C-alpha positions in Angstrom: 23.7 -2.7 -9.0 21.2 -4.7 -11.0 17.8 -3.4 -10.3 14.9 -5.7 -10.9 12.4 -2.9 -11.0 10.5 -2.4 -14.2 7.9 0.3 -14.8 5.4 -2.4 -16.1 2.6 -3.9 -14.1 4.2 -7.3 -13.3 3.6 -7.2 -9.6 0.0 -6.2 -10.2 -0.6 -9.1 -12.6 1.0 -11.4 -10.2 -1.2 -10.1 -7.4 -4.3 -10.8 -9.5 -3.1 -14.3 -10.3 -2.7 -15.0 -6.6 -6.2 -13.6 -6.0 -7.6 -15.9 -8.6 -5.8 -18.9 -7.1 -6.9 -18.0 -3.6 -10.5 -17.4 -4.6 -10.6 -20.7 -6.6 -9.3 -22.6 -3.6 -11.7 -20.9 -1.2 -14.9 -21.1 -3.2 -14.1 -24.4 -4.9 -13.3 -26.0 -1.6 -16.5 -24.8 0.0 -18.5 -25.8 -3.1 -17.0 -29.2 -3.4 -17.4 -29.8 0.4 -21.1 -28.9 0.1 -21.6 -31.2 -2.8 -19.9 -34.1 -0.9 -22.1 -33.5 2.1 -25.3 -33.5 0.0 -24.5 -36.8 -1.7 -24.7 -38.7 1.6 -21.2 -39.9 1.9 -19.4 -39.7 5.3 -18.7 -36.1 6.4 -15.0 -37.0 6.8 -14.7 -37.0 3.0 -15.4 -33.2 3.0 -12.5 -32.5 5.4 -9.9 -32.1 2.6 -12.2 -29.6 0.8 -12.6 -27.6 4.0 -8.8 -27.6 4.3 -8.6 -26.3 0.7 -11.1 -23.5 1.5 -9.1 -22.5 4.6 -5.9 -22.4 2.5 -7.6 -20.2 0.0 -8.9 -17.9 2.7 -5.4 -17.7 4.2 -3.9 -16.8 0.8 -6.6 -14.1 0.4 -5.7 -12.6 3.7 -2.0 -12.5 2.8 -2.3 -10.9 -0.6 -2.0 -7.3 0.5 1.0 -8.0 2.7 2.7 -10.0 -0.1 2.1 -7.3 -2.6 3.7 -4.6 -0.5 6.6 -6.9 0.4 7.3 -7.8 -3.3 6.9 -4.1 -4.3 9.5 -3.1 -1.7 11.9 -5.9 -2.7 11.7 -4.9 -6.4 12.3 -1.2 -5.6 15.2 -1.9 -3.3 16.7 -4.7 -5.3 16.2 -7.3 -2.5 15.7 -11.0 -3.1 12.1 -12.2 -3.4 10.8 -14.9 -1.1 7.3 -16.2 -1.6 7.8 -19.8 -0.5 5.2 -19.6 2.3 2.5 -18.6 -0.2 3.6 -21.3 -2.6 3.4 -23.9 0.1 -0.1 -22.8 1.2 -1.3 -23.0 -2.5 0.3 -26.4 -2.9 -1.3 -27.7 0.3 -4.7 -26.5 -0.8 -4.3 -28.1 -4.3 -3.2 -31.4 -2.7 -6.2 -31.2 -0.4 -8.5 -30.9 -3.4 -6.9 -33.8 -5.0 -7.1 -35.9 -1.9 -10.8 -34.9 -1.4 -11.6 -35.9 -5.0 -9.9 -39.2 -4.6 -11.7 -39.9 -1.3 -15.0 -38.9 -2.8 -14.6 -41.2 -5.8 -13.5 -44.1 -3.7 -16.4 -43.8 -1.3 -19.0 -43.6 -4.0 
Protein backbone atom coordinates (compact mmCIF):
# COMPACT_ATOMS: atom_id res chain seq x y z
CA UNK A 1 0.00 0.00 0.00
CA UNK A 2 1.25 3.45 -0.93
CA UNK A 3 1.09 5.54 2.22
CA UNK A 4 1.02 9.32 1.70
CA UNK A 5 2.07 10.01 5.29
CA UNK A 6 5.34 11.82 5.75
CA UNK A 7 6.87 12.80 9.09
CA UNK A 8 7.25 16.41 7.88
CA UNK A 9 4.94 19.27 8.70
CA UNK A 10 3.05 19.50 5.39
CA UNK A 11 -0.39 19.42 6.95
CA UNK A 12 0.55 22.05 9.51
CA UNK A 13 1.91 24.37 6.80
CA UNK A 14 -1.22 23.84 4.74
CA UNK A 15 -3.34 24.63 7.79
CA UNK A 16 -1.44 27.88 8.29
CA UNK A 17 -1.90 28.77 4.61
CA UNK A 18 -5.67 28.22 4.91
CA UNK A 19 -5.67 30.37 8.07
CA UNK A 20 -3.91 33.20 6.22
CA UNK A 21 -6.35 32.93 3.31
CA UNK A 22 -9.38 32.89 5.61
CA UNK A 23 -8.13 35.77 7.75
CA UNK A 24 -7.33 37.84 4.66
CA UNK A 25 -10.81 37.31 3.27
CA UNK A 26 -12.50 38.06 6.60
CA UNK A 27 -10.49 41.15 7.58
CA UNK A 28 -10.03 42.40 4.03
CA UNK A 29 -13.72 42.06 3.27
CA UNK A 30 -14.72 43.96 6.40
CA UNK A 31 -12.10 46.63 5.80
CA UNK A 32 -12.99 47.13 2.15
CA UNK A 33 -16.70 47.19 3.01
CA UNK A 34 -16.04 49.88 5.60
CA UNK A 35 -14.04 51.95 3.16
CA UNK A 36 -16.80 51.67 0.57
CA UNK A 37 -19.43 52.81 3.06
CA UNK A 38 -17.31 55.78 4.17
CA UNK A 39 -16.88 57.04 0.59
CA UNK A 40 -20.59 57.72 0.23
CA UNK A 41 -21.42 55.31 -2.59
CA UNK A 42 -24.52 53.15 -2.42
CA UNK A 43 -24.44 50.61 0.42
CA UNK A 44 -25.22 47.83 -2.07
CA UNK A 45 -21.66 48.17 -3.38
CA UNK A 46 -20.41 46.87 0.00
CA UNK A 47 -22.44 43.63 -0.24
CA UNK A 48 -19.75 41.65 -2.13
CA UNK A 49 -17.18 42.63 0.49
CA UNK A 50 -19.49 41.43 3.26
CA UNK A 51 -19.89 38.15 1.35
CA UNK A 52 -16.09 37.85 1.19
CA UNK A 53 -15.88 38.46 4.94
CA UNK A 54 -18.48 35.76 5.55
CA UNK A 55 -16.57 33.32 3.35
CA UNK A 56 -13.42 34.07 5.36
CA UNK A 57 -15.27 33.54 8.64
CA UNK A 58 -16.69 30.25 7.37
CA UNK A 59 -13.23 29.07 6.34
CA UNK A 60 -11.84 30.05 9.74
CA UNK A 61 -14.55 28.02 11.45
CA UNK A 62 -13.76 24.96 9.30
CA UNK A 63 -9.97 24.93 9.76
CA UNK A 64 -9.85 22.62 12.77
CA UNK A 65 -12.22 20.09 11.23
CA UNK A 66 -10.34 20.19 7.93
CA UNK A 67 -7.00 19.69 9.68
CA UNK A 68 -8.22 16.59 11.54
CA UNK A 69 -9.84 15.16 8.41
CA UNK A 70 -6.66 15.60 6.34
CA UNK A 71 -4.52 14.21 9.17
CA UNK A 72 -6.69 11.09 9.36
CA UNK A 73 -6.71 10.68 5.56
CA UNK A 74 -2.91 10.92 5.41
CA UNK A 75 -2.42 8.39 8.23
CA UNK A 76 -4.92 5.92 6.78
CA UNK A 77 -4.00 6.39 3.12
CA UNK A 78 -7.45 7.70 2.22
CA UNK A 79 -8.10 10.15 -0.63
CA UNK A 80 -8.13 13.82 0.25
CA UNK A 81 -11.18 15.92 -0.57
CA UNK A 82 -10.99 19.66 0.08
CA UNK A 83 -13.27 20.86 -2.69
CA UNK A 84 -15.72 22.56 -0.32
CA UNK A 85 -12.99 24.75 1.17
CA UNK A 86 -11.62 25.58 -2.28
CA UNK A 87 -15.10 26.60 -3.48
CA UNK A 88 -15.61 28.83 -0.43
CA UNK A 89 -12.21 30.49 -0.95
CA UNK A 90 -12.93 30.93 -4.67
CA UNK A 91 -16.34 32.45 -3.93
CA UNK A 92 -14.78 34.90 -1.46
CA UNK A 93 -12.09 35.88 -3.95
CA UNK A 94 -14.64 36.43 -6.72
CA UNK A 95 -16.74 38.51 -4.31
CA UNK A 96 -13.75 40.77 -3.64
CA UNK A 97 -13.18 41.16 -7.39
CA UNK A 98 -16.86 41.95 -7.98
CA UNK A 99 -16.87 44.45 -5.13
CA UNK A 100 -13.77 46.17 -6.47
CA UNK A 101 -15.26 46.41 -9.95
CA UNK A 102 -18.53 47.72 -8.55
CA UNK A 103 -16.72 50.29 -6.45
CA UNK A 104 -14.65 51.54 -9.39
CA UNK A 105 -17.69 51.76 -11.66
CA UNK A 106 -19.75 53.72 -9.13
CA UNK A 107 -17.05 56.29 -8.42
